[in-house]
C-alpha positions in Angstrom: -16.3 -7.6 -3.6 -14.8 -8.1 -7.2 -11.7 -6.7 -7.8 -10.6 -4.2 -8.9 -7.0 -3.6 -11.2 -5.1 -0.3 -10.3 -2.6 0.2 -14.2 -2.8 3.9 -14.1 0.0 5.6 -15.8 -0.5 8.8 -12.9 -3.4 10.1 -10.7 -4.8 13.1 -11.5 -6.5 14.8 -8.5 -9.5 17.9 -8.4 -11.0 19.9 -5.8 -14.2 21.6 -5.6 -14.6 24.0 -2.8 -18.4 25.1 -2.9 -19.3 21.4 -3.3 -16.6 20.2 -0.8 -15.6 17.0 -3.2 -12.6 15.2 -4.5 -12.5 13.6 -7.7 -9.1 11.2 -8.5 -9.0 10.5 -11.5 -6.4 7.6 -12.4 -4.9 7.7 -16.1 -6.6 9.5 -18.8 -10.3 10.4 -18.1 -12.1 7.3 -19.6 -16.1 6.8 -19.1 -17.0 4.0 -16.4 -19.1 1.3 -17.0 -19.5 0.4 -13.0 -19.1 1.8 -9.3 -19.8 1.0 -6.4 -20.2 2.8 -3.0 -17.8 1.4 -0.4 -20.1 3.7 2.0 -21.6 6.7 1.8 -19.8 8.8 -0.1 -17.1 7.9 -1.3 -17.8 6.2 -5.2 -15.8 3.8 -7.2 -15.9 4.0 -11.0 -14.1 1.5 -13.0 -13.6 0.3 -16.7 -13.8 -3.3 -17.5 -12.4 -4.4 -14.2 -9.8 -2.1 -14.3 -10.3 1.7 -12.1 -11.0 4.9 -13.8 -12.0 7.0 -10.7 -12.6 7.7 -7.1 -15.0 10.4 -6.2 -15.7 11.4 -2.2 -18.2 13.7 -1.5 -17.9 16.0 1.9 -14.0 15.4 2.5 -13.4 18.0 5.2 -15.7 15.9 7.0 -14.2 13.4 6.7 -10.2 15.2 7.1 -11.8 16.9 10.3 -13.2 13.7 11.7 
């Protein structure tokens, strides 16, 4: 697995209650040029090797396990 650099000025969190999805953005919102899914329902998005965001699908289920 390639490494991804984390250099955020800030982390923004947004939770969609209806779809049970947590969105984490690193720094200013940017479009990703690559993504990996290290496990089902978790998507790590990057641009030029730098982390831009993480999406976690089914957050409630993960926290209650």
